[in-house]
PDBQT receptor file of N, H, CA, C and O in Angstrom, charges set to zero:
ATOM      1  N   MET A   1      94.150 115.442 -12.344  1.00  0.00    +0.000 N 
ATOM      2  CA  MET A   1      94.680 116.327 -11.334  1.00  0.00    +0.000 C 
ATOM      3  C   MET A   1      93.685 116.419 -10.188  1.00  0.00    +0.000 C 
ATOM      4  O   MET A   1      92.476 116.492 -10.406  1.00  0.00    +0.000 OA
ATOM      5  N   LEU A   2      94.198 116.417  -8.979  1.00  0.00    +0.000 N 
ATOM      6  H   LEU A   2      95.181 116.358  -8.802  1.00  0.00    +0.000 HD
ATOM      7  CA  LEU A   2      93.334 116.520  -7.812  1.00  0.00    +0.000 C 
ATOM      8  C   LEU A   2      92.875 117.957  -7.611  1.00  0.00    +0.000 C 
ATOM      9  O   LEU A   2      93.613 118.907  -7.872  1.00  0.00    +0.000 OA
ATOM     10  N   ALA A   3      91.657 118.091  -7.149  1.00  0.00    +0.000 N 
ATOM     11  H   ALA A   3      91.057 117.319  -6.938  1.00  0.00    +0.000 HD
ATOM     12  CA  ALA A   3      91.140 119.421  -6.846  1.00  0.00    +0.000 C 
ATOM     13  C   ALA A   3      91.780 119.926  -5.561  1.00  0.00    +0.000 C 
ATOM     14  O   ALA A   3      92.203 119.118  -4.734  1.00  0.00    +0.000 OA
ATOM     15  N   PRO A   4      91.864 121.241  -5.370  1.00  0.00    +0.000 N 
ATOM     16  CA  PRO A   4      92.417 121.758  -4.114  1.00  0.00    +0.000 C 
ATOM     17  C   PRO A   4      91.577 121.313  -2.927  1.00  0.00    +0.000 C 
ATOM     18  O   PRO A   4      90.354 121.204  -3.021  1.00  0.00    +0.000 OA
ATOM     19  N   ARG A   5      92.237 121.063  -1.829  1.00  0.00    +0.000 N 
ATOM     20  H   ARG A   5      93.230 121.151  -1.753  1.00  0.00    +0.000 HD
ATOM     21  CA  ARG A   5      91.527 120.640  -0.619  1.00  0.00    +0.000 C 
ATOM     22  C   ARG A   5      90.730 121.819  -0.070  1.00  0.00    +0.000 C 
ATOM     23  O   ARG A   5      91.256 122.927   0.034  1.00  0.00    +0.000 OA
ATOM     24  N   PRO A   6      89.478 121.592   0.279  1.00  0.00    +0.000 N 
ATOM     25  CA  PRO A   6      88.677 122.695   0.823  1.00  0.00    +0.000 C 
ATOM     26  C   PRO A   6      89.185 123.108   2.202  1.00  0.00    +0.000 C 
ATOM     27  O   PRO A   6      89.801 122.314   2.913  1.00  0.00    +0.000 OA
ATOM     28  N   CYS A   7      88.929 124.315   2.557  1.00  0.00    +0.000 N 
ATOM     29  H   CYS A   7      88.429 124.961   1.980  1.00  0.00    +0.000 HD
ATOM     30  CA  CYS A   7      89.356 124.833   3.859  1.00  0.00    +0.000 C 
ATOM     31  C   CYS A   7      88.669 124.106   4.995  1.00  0.00    +0.000 C 
ATOM     32  O   CYS A   7      89.306 123.630   5.935  1.00  0.00    +0.000 OA
ATOM     33  N   CYS A   8      87.374 124.032   4.888  1.00  0.00    +0.000 N 
ATOM     34  H   CYS A   8      86.856 124.418   4.124  1.00  0.00    +0.000 HD
ATOM     35  CA  CYS A   8      86.618 123.544   6.044  1.00  0.00    +0.000 C 
ATOM     36  C   CYS A   8      85.468 122.646   5.599  1.00  0.00    +0.000 C 
ATOM     37  O   CYS A   8      84.818 122.919   4.590  1.00  0.00    +0.000 OA
ATOM     38  N   PRO A   9      85.221 121.588   6.339  1.00  0.00    +0.000 N 
ATOM     39  CA  PRO A   9      84.058 120.754   6.007  1.00  0.00    +0.000 C 
ATOM     40  C   PRO A   9      82.758 121.530   6.205  1.00  0.00    +0.000 C 
ATOM     41  O   PRO A   9      82.694 122.464   7.004  1.00  0.00    +0.000 OA
ATOM     42  N   ASP A  10      81.748 121.138   5.483  1.00  0.00    +0.000 N 
ATOM     43  H   ASP A  10      81.800 120.380   4.834  1.00  0.00    +0.000 HD
ATOM     44  CA  ASP A  10      80.449 121.809   5.595  1.00  0.00    +0.000 C 
ATOM     45  C   ASP A  10      79.581 121.263   6.712  1.00  0.00    +0.000 C 
ATOM     46  O   ASP A  10      78.568 121.869   7.062  1.00  0.00    +0.000 OA
ATOM     47  N   ASN A  11      79.965 120.117   7.280  1.00  0.00    +0.000 N 
ATOM     48  H   ASN A  11      80.788 119.625   6.996  1.00  0.00    +0.000 HD
ATOM     49  CA  ASN A  11      79.069 119.458   8.245  1.00  0.00    +0.000 C 
ATOM     50  C   ASN A  11      79.656 119.420   9.650  1.00  0.00    +0.000 C 
ATOM     51  O   ASN A  11      79.489 118.423  10.352  1.00  0.00    +0.000 OA
ATOM     52  N   LEU A  12      80.339 120.479  10.078  1.00  0.00    +0.000 N 
ATOM     53  H   LEU A  12      80.474 121.289   9.507  1.00  0.00    +0.000 HD
ATOM     54  CA  LEU A  12      80.884 120.529  11.434  1.00  0.00    +0.000 C 
ATOM     55  C   LEU A  12      79.766 120.706  12.451  1.00  0.00    +0.000 C 
ATOM     56  O   LEU A  12      78.771 121.374  12.170  1.00  0.00    +0.000 OA
ATOM     57  N   PRO A  13      79.923 120.114  13.631  1.00  0.00    +0.000 N 
ATOM     58  CA  PRO A  13      78.954 120.387  14.693  1.00  0.00    +0.000 C 
ATOM     59  C   PRO A  13      78.960 121.878  15.043  1.00  0.00    +0.000 C 
ATOM     60  O   PRO A  13      79.967 122.558  14.842  1.00  0.00    +0.000 OA
ATOM     61  N   GLU A  14      77.865 122.375  15.554  1.00  0.00    +0.000 N 
ATOM     62  H   GLU A  14      77.048 121.823  15.717  1.00  0.00    +0.000 HD
ATOM     63  CA  GLU A  14      77.737 123.806  15.853  1.00  0.00    +0.000 C 
ATOM     64  C   GLU A  14      78.752 124.288  16.876  1.00  0.00    +0.000 C 
ATOM     65  O   GLU A  14      79.128 125.460  16.859  1.00  0.00    +0.000 OA
ATOM     66  N   ASP A  15      79.209 123.399  17.777  1.00  0.00    +0.000 N 
ATOM     67  H   ASP A  15      78.903 122.447  17.791  1.00  0.00    +0.000 HD
ATOM     68  CA  ASP A  15      80.142 123.825  18.825  1.00  0.00    +0.000 C 
ATOM     69  C   ASP A  15      81.614 123.711  18.404  1.00  0.00    +0.000 C 
ATOM     70  O   ASP A  15      82.508 123.863  19.237  1.00  0.00    +0.000 OA
ATOM     71  N   VAL A  16      81.869 123.445  17.117  1.00  0.00    +0.000 N 
ATOM     72  H   VAL A  16      81.143 123.321  16.440  1.00  0.00    +0.000 HD
ATOM     73  CA  VAL A  16      83.232 123.339  16.607  1.00  0.00    +0.000 C 
ATOM     74  C   VAL A  16      83.549 124.568  15.772  1.00  0.00    +0.000 C 
ATOM     75  O   VAL A  16      82.782 124.948  14.888  1.00  0.00    +0.000 OA
ATOM     76  N   THR A  17      84.696 125.188  16.064  1.00  0.00    +0.000 N 
ATOM     77  H   THR A  17      85.319 124.879  16.783  1.00  0.00    +0.000 HD
ATOM     78  CA  THR A  17      85.162 126.345  15.320  1.00  0.00    +0.000 C 
ATOM     79  C   THR A  17      86.485 125.996  14.661  1.00  0.00    +0.000 C 
ATOM     80  O   THR A  17      87.372 125.441  15.310  1.00  0.00    +0.000 OA
ATOM     81  N   VAL A  18      86.629 126.309  13.398  1.00  0.00    +0.000 N 
ATOM     82  H   VAL A  18      85.908 126.759  12.870  1.00  0.00    +0.000 HD
ATOM     83  CA  VAL A  18      87.878 126.100  12.679  1.00  0.00    +0.000 C 
ATOM     84  C   VAL A  18      88.557 127.451  12.528  1.00  0.00    +0.000 C 
ATOM     85  O   VAL A  18      87.950 128.414  12.057  1.00  0.00    +0.000 OA
ATOM     86  N   ARG A  19      89.836 127.516  12.936  1.00  0.00    +0.000 N 
ATOM     87  H   ARG A  19      90.329 126.734  13.318  1.00  0.00    +0.000 HD
ATOM     88  CA  ARG A  19      90.602 128.750  12.839  1.00  0.00    +0.000 C 
ATOM     89  C   ARG A  19      92.058 128.403  12.574  1.00  0.00    +0.000 C 
ATOM     90  O   ARG A  19      92.458 127.252  12.751  1.00  0.00    +0.000 OA
ATOM     91  N   PRO A  20      92.851 129.369  12.156  1.00  0.00    +0.000 N 
ATOM     92  CA  PRO A  20      94.274 129.094  11.945  1.00  0.00    +0.000 C 
ATOM     93  C   PRO A  20      94.963 128.709  13.259  1.00  0.00    +0.000 C 
ATOM     94  O   PRO A  20      94.565 129.153  14.336  1.00  0.00    +0.000 OA
ATOM     95  N   LEU A  21      95.982 127.894  13.149  1.00  0.00    +0.000 N 
ATOM     96  H   LEU A  21      96.305 127.534  12.274  1.00  0.00    +0.000 HD
ATOM     97  CA  LEU A  21      96.782 127.489  14.304  1.00  0.00    +0.000 C 
ATOM     98  C   LEU A  21      97.486 128.708  14.878  1.00  0.00    +0.000 C 
ATOM     99  O   LEU A  21      98.022 129.535  14.142  1.00  0.00    +0.000 OA
ATOM    100  N   ARG A  22      97.477 128.808  16.211  1.00  0.00    +0.000 N 
ATOM    101  H   ARG A  22      97.042 128.136  16.810  1.00  0.00    +0.000 HD
ATOM    102  CA  ARG A  22      98.152 129.906  16.908  1.00  0.00    +0.000 C 
ATOM    103  C   ARG A  22      99.343 129.358  17.680  1.00  0.00    +0.000 C 
ATOM    104  O   ARG A  22      99.402 128.170  17.997  1.00  0.00    +0.000 OA
ATOM    105  N   ARG A  23     100.286 130.237  17.976  1.00  0.00    +0.000 N 
ATOM    106  H   ARG A  23     100.238 131.202  17.719  1.00  0.00    +0.000 HD
ATOM    107  CA  ARG A  23     101.494 129.834  18.696  1.00  0.00    +0.000 C 
ATOM    108  C   ARG A  23     101.164 129.083  19.997  1.00  0.00    +0.000 C 
ATOM    109  O   ARG A  23     101.840 128.109  20.327  1.00  0.00    +0.000 OA
ATOM    110  N   GLY A  24     100.167 129.507  20.714  1.00  0.00    +0.000 N 
ATOM    111  H   GLY A  24      99.618 130.298  20.445  1.00  0.00    +0.000 HD
ATOM    112  CA  GLY A  24      99.795 128.887  21.985  1.00  0.00    +0.000 C 
ATOM    113  C   GLY A  24      99.089 127.544  21.849  1.00  0.00    +0.000 C 
ATOM    114  O   GLY A  24      98.785 126.909  22.858  1.00  0.00    +0.000 OA
ATOM    115  N   ASP A  25      98.822 127.100  20.628  1.00  0.00    +0.000 N 
ATOM    116  H   ASP A  25      99.069 127.616  19.808  1.00  0.00    +0.000 HD
ATOM    117  CA  ASP A  25      98.100 125.843  20.392  1.00  0.00    +0.000 C 
ATOM    118  C   ASP A  25      99.008 124.613  20.393  1.00  0.00    +0.000 C 
ATOM    119  O   ASP A  25      98.508 123.490  20.453  1.00  0.00    +0.000 OA
ATOM    120  N   TRP A  26     100.331 124.797  20.327  1.00  0.00    +0.000 N 
ATOM    121  H   TRP A  26     100.737 125.709  20.278  1.00  0.00    +0.000 HD
ATOM    122  CA  TRP A  26     101.230 123.675  20.099  1.00  0.00    +0.000 C 
ATOM    123  C   TRP A  26     101.124 122.574  21.147  1.00  0.00    +0.000 C 
ATOM    124  O   TRP A  26     101.158 121.395  20.794  1.00  0.00    +0.000 OA
ATOM    125  N   GLU A  27     100.998 122.917  22.405  1.00  0.00    +0.000 N 
ATOM    126  H   GLU A  27     100.970 123.875  22.692  1.00  0.00    +0.000 HD
ATOM    127  CA  GLU A  27     100.902 121.867  23.426  1.00  0.00    +0.000 C 
ATOM    128  C   GLU A  27      99.632 121.028  23.246  1.00  0.00    +0.000 C 
ATOM    129  O   GLU A  27      99.655 119.810  23.425  1.00  0.00    +0.000 OA
ATOM    130  N   ALA A  28      98.537 121.683  22.893  1.00  0.00    +0.000 N 
ATOM    131  H   ALA A  28      98.518 122.672  22.747  1.00  0.00    +0.000 HD
ATOM    132  CA  ALA A  28      97.296 120.941  22.639  1.00  0.00    +0.000 C 
ATOM    133  C   ALA A  28      97.442 120.065  21.402  1.00  0.00    +0.000 C 
ATOM    134  O   ALA A  28      96.944 118.939  21.381  1.00  0.00    +0.000 OA
ATOM    135  N   VAL A  29      98.122 120.570  20.367  1.00  0.00    +0.000 N 
ATOM    136  H   VAL A  29      98.527 121.484  20.384  1.00  0.00    +0.000 HD
ATOM    137  CA  VAL A  29      98.351 119.782  19.160  1.00  0.00    +0.000 C 
ATOM    138  C   VAL A  29      99.152 118.528  19.507  1.00  0.00    +0.000 C 
ATOM    139  O   VAL A  29      98.811 117.431  19.066  1.00  0.00    +0.000 OA
ATOM    140  N   ARG A  30     100.206 118.689  20.290  1.00  0.00    +0.000 N 
ATOM    141  H   ARG A  30     100.482 119.581  20.648  1.00  0.00    +0.000 HD
ATOM    142  CA  ARG A  30     101.042 117.544  20.669  1.00  0.00    +0.000 C 
ATOM    143  C   ARG A  30     100.244 116.548  21.534  1.00  0.00    +0.000 C 
ATOM    144  O   ARG A  30     100.411 115.336  21.399  1.00  0.00    +0.000 OA
ATOM    145  N   ARG A  31      99.379 117.067  22.420  1.00  0.00    +0.000 N 
ATOM    146  H   ARG A  31      99.244 118.052  22.530  1.00  0.00    +0.000 HD
ATOM    147  CA  ARG A  31      98.554 116.182  23.255  1.00  0.00    +0.000 C 
ATOM    148  C   ARG A  31      97.584 115.386  22.390  1.00  0.00    +0.000 C 
ATOM    149  O   ARG A  31      97.430 114.180  22.584  1.00  0.00    +0.000 OA
ATOM    150  N   ILE A  32      96.937 116.039  21.450  1.00  0.00    +0.000 N 
ATOM    151  H   ILE A  32      97.063 117.018  21.292  1.00  0.00    +0.000 HD
ATOM    152  CA  ILE A  32      95.985 115.371  20.562  1.00  0.00    +0.000 C 
ATOM    153  C   ILE A  32      96.713 114.347  19.693  1.00  0.00    +0.000 C 
ATOM    154  O   ILE A  32      96.200 113.253  19.460  1.00  0.00    +0.000 OA
ATOM    155  N   TYR A  33      97.889 114.696  19.220  1.00  0.00    +0.000 N 
ATOM    156  H   TYR A  33      98.305 115.585  19.409  1.00  0.00    +0.000 HD
ATOM    157  CA  TYR A  33      98.696 113.774  18.426  1.00  0.00    +0.000 C 
ATOM    158  C   TYR A  33      99.004 112.527  19.251  1.00  0.00    +0.000 C 
ATOM    159  O   TYR A  33      98.907 111.403  18.757  1.00  0.00    +0.000 OA
ATOM    160  N   GLY A  34      99.377 112.739  20.514  1.00  0.00    +0.000 N 
ATOM    161  H   GLY A  34      99.456 113.652  20.915  1.00  0.00    +0.000 HD
ATOM    162  CA  GLY A  34      99.664 111.615  21.402  1.00  0.00    +0.000 C 
ATOM    163  C   GLY A  34      98.442 110.740  21.623  1.00  0.00    +0.000 C 
ATOM    164  O   GLY A  34      98.561 109.517  21.691  1.00  0.00    +0.000 OA
ATOM    165  N   GLN A  35      97.283 111.343  21.734  1.00  0.00    +0.000 N 
ATOM    166  H   GLN A  35      97.186 112.337  21.679  1.00  0.00    +0.000 HD
ATOM    167  CA  GLN A  35      96.053 110.564  21.881  1.00  0.00    +0.000 C 
ATOM    168  C   GLN A  35      95.808 109.722  20.638  1.00  0.00    +0.000 C 
ATOM    169  O   GLN A  35      95.359 108.581  20.737  1.00  0.00    +0.000 OA
ATOM    170  N   GLY A  36      96.099 110.280  19.471  1.00  0.00    +0.000 N 
ATOM    171  H   GLY A  36      96.464 111.207  19.390  1.00  0.00    +0.000 HD
ATOM    172  CA  GLY A  36      95.955 109.522  18.226  1.00  0.00    +0.000 C 
ATOM    173  C   GLY A  36      96.922 108.355  18.178  1.00  0.00    +0.000 C 
ATOM    174  O   GLY A  36      96.577 107.275  17.698  1.00  0.00    +0.000 OA
ATOM    175  N   MET A  37      98.139 108.571  18.679  1.00  0.00    +0.000 N 
ATOM    176  H   MET A  37      98.419 109.449  19.069  1.00  0.00    +0.000 HD
ATOM    177  CA  MET A  37      99.122 107.480  18.722  1.00  0.00    +0.000 C 
ATOM    178  C   MET A  37      98.652 106.357  19.635  1.00  0.00    +0.000 C 
ATOM    179  O   MET A  37      98.870 105.182  19.340  1.00  0.00    +0.000 OA
ATOM    180  N   ALA A  38      98.015 106.710  20.732  1.00  0.00    +0.000 N 
ATOM    181  H   ALA A  38      97.839 107.664  20.972  1.00  0.00    +0.000 HD
ATOM    182  CA  ALA A  38      97.571 105.712  21.706  1.00  0.00    +0.000 C 
ATOM    183  C   ALA A  38      96.534 104.755  21.117  1.00  0.00    +0.000 C 
ATOM    184  O   ALA A  38      96.390 103.632  21.600  1.00  0.00    +0.000 OA
ATOM    185  N   THR A  39      95.815 105.181  20.087  1.00  0.00    +0.000 N 
ATOM    186  H   THR A  39      95.931 106.094  19.695  1.00  0.00    +0.000 HD
ATOM    187  CA  THR A  39      94.815 104.304  19.469  1.00  0.00    +0.000 C 
ATOM    188  C   THR A  39      95.466 103.200  18.654  1.00  0.00    +0.000 C 
ATOM    189  O   THR A  39      94.877 102.141  18.443  1.00  0.00    +0.000 OA
ATOM    190  N   GLY A  40      96.708 103.459  18.190  1.00  0.00    +0.000 N 
ATOM    191  H   GLY A  40      97.187 104.320  18.362  1.00  0.00    +0.000 HD
ATOM    192  CA  GLY A  40      97.395 102.491  17.353  1.00  0.00    +0.000 C 
ATOM    193  C   GLY A  40      96.939 102.494  15.907  1.00  0.00    +0.000 C 
ATOM    194  O   GLY A  40      97.413 101.680  15.114  1.00  0.00    +0.000 OA
ATOM    195  N   ILE A  41      96.028 103.391  15.542  1.00  0.00    +0.000 N 
ATOM    196  H   ILE A  41      95.643 104.052  16.187  1.00  0.00    +0.000 HD
ATOM    197  CA  ILE A  41      95.547 103.412  14.155  1.00  0.00    +0.000 C 
ATOM    198  C   ILE A  41      95.726 104.764  13.474  1.00  0.00    +0.000 C 
ATOM    199  O   ILE A  41      95.399 104.905  12.296  1.00  0.00    +0.000 OA
ATOM    200  N   ALA A  42      96.239 105.761  14.193  1.00  0.00    +0.000 N 
ATOM    201  H   ALA A  42      96.504 105.646  15.151  1.00  0.00    +0.000 HD
ATOM    202  CA  ALA A  42      96.329 107.105  13.629  1.00  0.00    +0.000 C 
ATOM    203  C   ALA A  42      97.673 107.413  12.973  1.00  0.00    +0.000 C 
ATOM    204  O   ALA A  42      97.751 108.281  12.104  1.00  0.00    +0.000 OA
ATOM    205  N   THR A  43      98.721 106.717  13.375  1.00  0.00    +0.000 N 
ATOM    206  H   THR A  43      98.657 106.011  14.081  1.00  0.00    +0.000 HD
ATOM    207  CA  THR A  43     100.049 107.003  12.850  1.00  0.00    +0.000 C 
ATOM    208  C   THR A  43     100.980 105.836  13.126  1.00  0.00    +0.000 C 
ATOM    209  O   THR A  43     100.701 104.991  13.977  1.00  0.00    +0.000 OA
ATOM    210  N   PHE A  44     102.078 105.797  12.406  1.00  0.00    +0.000 N 
ATOM    211  H   PHE A  44     102.305 106.483  11.715  1.00  0.00    +0.000 HD
ATOM    212  CA  PHE A  44     103.108 104.807  12.671  1.00  0.00    +0.000 C 
ATOM    213  C   PHE A  44     104.151 105.342  13.646  1.00  0.00    +0.000 C 
ATOM    214  O   PHE A  44     105.047 104.603  14.054  1.00  0.00    +0.000 OA
ATOM    215  N   GLU A  45     104.050 106.601  14.021  1.00  0.00    +0.000 N 
ATOM    216  H   GLU A  45     103.322 107.201  13.690  1.00  0.00    +0.000 HD
ATOM    217  CA  GLU A  45     105.002 107.198  14.960  1.00  0.00    +0.000 C 
ATOM    218  C   GLU A  45     104.945 106.483  16.303  1.00  0.00    +0.000 C 
ATOM    219  O   GLU A  45     103.907 105.948  16.691  1.00  0.00    +0.000 OA
ATOM    220  N   THR A  46     106.070 106.482  17.005  1.00  0.00    +0.000 N 
ATOM    221  H   THR A  46     106.914 106.917  16.689  1.00  0.00    +0.000 HD
ATOM    222  CA  THR A  46     106.122 105.876  18.335  1.00  0.00    +0.000 C 
ATOM    223  C   THR A  46     106.348 106.924  19.417  1.00  0.00    +0.000 C 
ATOM    224  O   THR A  46     106.203 106.639  20.606  1.00  0.00    +0.000 OA
ATOM    225  N   GLU A  47     106.703 108.136  19.004  1.00  0.00    +0.000 N 
ATOM    226  H   GLU A  47     106.821 108.368  18.038  1.00  0.00    +0.000 HD
ATOM    227  CA  GLU A  47     106.870 109.260  19.928  1.00  0.00    +0.000 C 
ATOM    228  C   GLU A  47     106.236 110.496  19.300  1.00  0.00    +0.000 C 
ATOM    229  O   GLU A  47     106.232 110.662  18.080  1.00  0.00    +0.000 OA
ATOM    230  N   VAL A  48     105.704 111.354  20.158  1.00  0.00    +0.000 N 
ATOM    231  H   VAL A  48     105.707 111.220  21.149  1.00  0.00    +0.000 HD
ATOM    232  CA  VAL A  48     105.107 112.599  19.664  1.00  0.00    +0.000 C 
ATOM    233  C   VAL A  48     106.238 113.472  19.119  1.00  0.00    +0.000 C 
ATOM    234  O   VAL A  48     107.215 113.724  19.824  1.00  0.00    +0.000 OA
ATOM    235  N   PRO A  49     106.117 113.930  17.887  1.00  0.00    +0.000 N 
ATOM    236  CA  PRO A  49     107.161 114.778  17.311  1.00  0.00    +0.000 C 
ATOM    237  C   PRO A  49     107.296 116.097  18.069  1.00  0.00    +0.000 C 
ATOM    238  O   PRO A  49     106.364 116.557  18.728  1.00  0.00    +0.000 OA
ATOM    239  N   SER A  50     108.468 116.682  17.958  1.00  0.00    +0.000 N 
ATOM    240  H   SER A  50     109.226 116.308  17.422  1.00  0.00    +0.000 HD
ATOM    241  CA  SER A  50     108.697 117.993  18.564  1.00  0.00    +0.000 C 
ATOM    242  C   SER A  50     107.888 119.059  17.811  1.00  0.00    +0.000 C 
ATOM    243  O   SER A  50     107.394 118.829  16.707  1.00  0.00    +0.000 OA
ATOM    244  N   ARG A  51     107.776 120.201  18.429  1.00  0.00    +0.000 N 
ATOM    245  H   ARG A  51     108.177 120.388  19.326  1.00  0.00    +0.000 HD
ATOM    246  CA  ARG A  51     107.083 121.301  17.771  1.00  0.00    +0.000 C 
ATOM    247  C   ARG A  51     107.778 121.637  16.462  1.00  0.00    +0.000 C 
ATOM    248  O   ARG A  51     107.117 121.883  15.453  1.00  0.00    +0.000 OA
ATOM    249  N   GLU A  52     109.100 121.649  16.470  1.00  0.00    +0.000 N 
ATOM    250  H   GLU A  52     109.637 121.449  17.290  1.00  0.00    +0.000 HD
ATOM    251  CA  GLU A  52     109.855 121.975  15.271  1.00  0.00    +0.000 C 
ATOM    252  C   GLU A  52     109.575 120.974  14.153  1.00  0.00    +0.000 C 
ATOM    253  O   GLU A  52     109.425 121.358  12.993  1.00  0.00    +0.000 OA
ATOM    254  N   ASP A  53     109.507 119.698  14.504  1.00  0.00    +0.000 N 
ATOM    255  H   ASP A  53     109.629 119.386  15.446  1.00  0.00    +0.000 HD
ATOM    256  CA  ASP A  53     109.221 118.671  13.485  1.00  0.00    +0.000 C 
ATOM    257  C   ASP A  53     107.793 118.818  12.950  1.00  0.00    +0.000 C 
ATOM    258  O   ASP A  53     107.569 118.696  11.746  1.00  0.00    +0.000 OA
ATOM    259  N   LEU A  54     106.846 119.073  13.821  1.00  0.00    +0.000 N 
ATOM    260  H   LEU A  54     107.028 119.172  14.799  1.00  0.00    +0.000 HD
ATOM    261  CA  LEU A  54     105.467 119.255  13.371  1.00  0.00    +0.000 C 
ATOM    262  C   LEU A  54     105.359 120.510  12.499  1.00  0.00    +0.000 C 
ATOM    263  O   LEU A  54     104.641 120.514  11.500  1.00  0.00    +0.000 OA
ATOM    264  N   HIS A  55     106.055 121.545  12.871  1.00  0.00    +0.000 N 
ATOM    265  H   HIS A  55     106.638 121.542  13.683  1.00  0.00    +0.000 HD
ATOM    266  CA  HIS A  55     106.003 122.806  12.111  1.00  0.00    +0.000 C 
ATOM    267  C   HIS A  55     106.597 122.614  10.709  1.00  0.00    +0.000 C 
ATOM    268  O   HIS A  55     106.128 123.202   9.735  1.00  0.00    +0.000 OA
ATOM    269  N   ALA A  56     107.636 121.780  10.632  1.00  0.00    +0.000 N 
ATOM    270  H   ALA A  56     108.017 121.302  11.424  1.00  0.00    +0.000 HD
ATOM    271  CA  ALA A  56     108.300 121.564   9.335  1.00  0.00    +0.000 C 
ATOM    272  C   ALA A  56     107.342 120.860   8.392  1.00  0.00    +0.000 C 
ATOM    273  O   ALA A  56     107.696 120.582   7.246  1.00  0.00    +0.000 OA
TER     274      ALA A  56
């Protein structure tokens, strides 16, 4: 059986803060997702999913 995934890595840079996703974060999430798609190695998606699809 796999162990539960930890909340946060222990080796984050000092200028990185981990917090729960907020309603106002969705546009940034979609932008970052799109940047990952542009690399060609982050996902097989060809379009950035809608907020509803990401939320699901």
